[in-house]
C-alpha positions as CSV (number, residue, x, y, z in Angstrom):
1,M,118.9,104.8,164.8
2,L,116.0,107.4,164.8
3,L,118.0,109.7,162.5
4,R,118.7,107.0,160.0
5,M,115.0,106.0,160.1
6,R,113.9,109.6,159.5
7,D,116.3,110.0,156.6
8,T,115.7,106.6,155.0
9,L,112.0,105.8,155.6
10,Y,110.5,109.3,155.9
11,E,112.8,111.2,153.5
12,G,114.1,113.5,156.2
13,S,110.7,114.4,157.6
14,W,110.2,114.4,161.4
15,E,106.6,115.2,160.9
16,D,105.9,112.1,158.8
17,F,107.8,110.0,161.3
18,V,105.9,111.4,164.3
19,R,102.6,110.9,162.5
20,D,103.4,107.3,161.7
21,L,104.5,106.6,165.3
22,R,101.3,108.1,166.6
23,T,99.0,106.2,164.3
24,R,100.9,103.0,165.3
25,A,100.4,103.8,169.0
26,N,96.7,104.3,168.3
27,H,96.4,100.9,166.5
28,E,95.5,102.7,163.3
29,P,96.9,102.1,159.8
30,H,100.6,103.2,159.6
31,V,103.2,103.2,156.9
32,F,106.2,101.3,158.5
33,D,106.5,98.9,161.4
34,T,109.5,100.6,162.9
35,I,109.2,98.9,166.2
36,P,108.3,95.2,166.7
37,D,105.0,94.5,168.5
38,T,105.9,93.9,172.2
39,P,104.1,94.3,175.5
40,G,105.9,97.6,176.0
41,L,105.2,99.0,172.5
42,E,103.4,102.1,173.7
43,A,106.1,103.0,176.2
44,T,108.8,102.6,173.5
45,I,106.8,104.8,171.1
46,R,106.5,107.5,173.8
47,R,110.3,107.3,174.4
48,H,110.9,107.7,170.7
49,L,108.5,110.6,170.4
50,D,110.3,112.3,173.4
51,L,113.7,111.8,171.7
52,I,112.4,113.1,168.4
53,T,111.0,116.2,170.2
54,H,114.5,116.8,171.7
55,M,116.3,116.3,168.4
56,K,113.9,118.7,166.6
57,S,114.4,121.3,169.3
58,W,118.2,121.0,169.0
59,E,117.9,121.4,165.2
60,Q,115.8,124.5,165.5
61,T,118.1,126.0,168.2
62,N,121.3,125.3,166.2
63,G,119.9,126.0,162.7
64,R,121.1,122.7,161.2
65,L,119.9,119.2,160.8
66,L,121.3,116.3,162.8
67,Q,122.9,113.7,160.7
68,A,123.3,110.0,161.3
69,G,126.9,109.1,162.0
C-alpha cells in the first residue's frame, strides 16, 4: 500500500511522502489525507514512517526501487 501511495500520490518520492506524513502528525497543513483520523493516528504515522525508512534503506542497499505488486 505504501509503495502504491508513494508512486501515485507523491510521484515516486519518499521525501515528499515523509514530509506530508510528518506535517499531518504535527497537525499542520498537508497535501493528502492518507490515513483516516483515528485515536491512534500518531502511532499509525510512526509505523508508516518506520516502514518507509526500512524500504528506503533496502532500495539504497540493493540499488533499485521497490515496486508495488
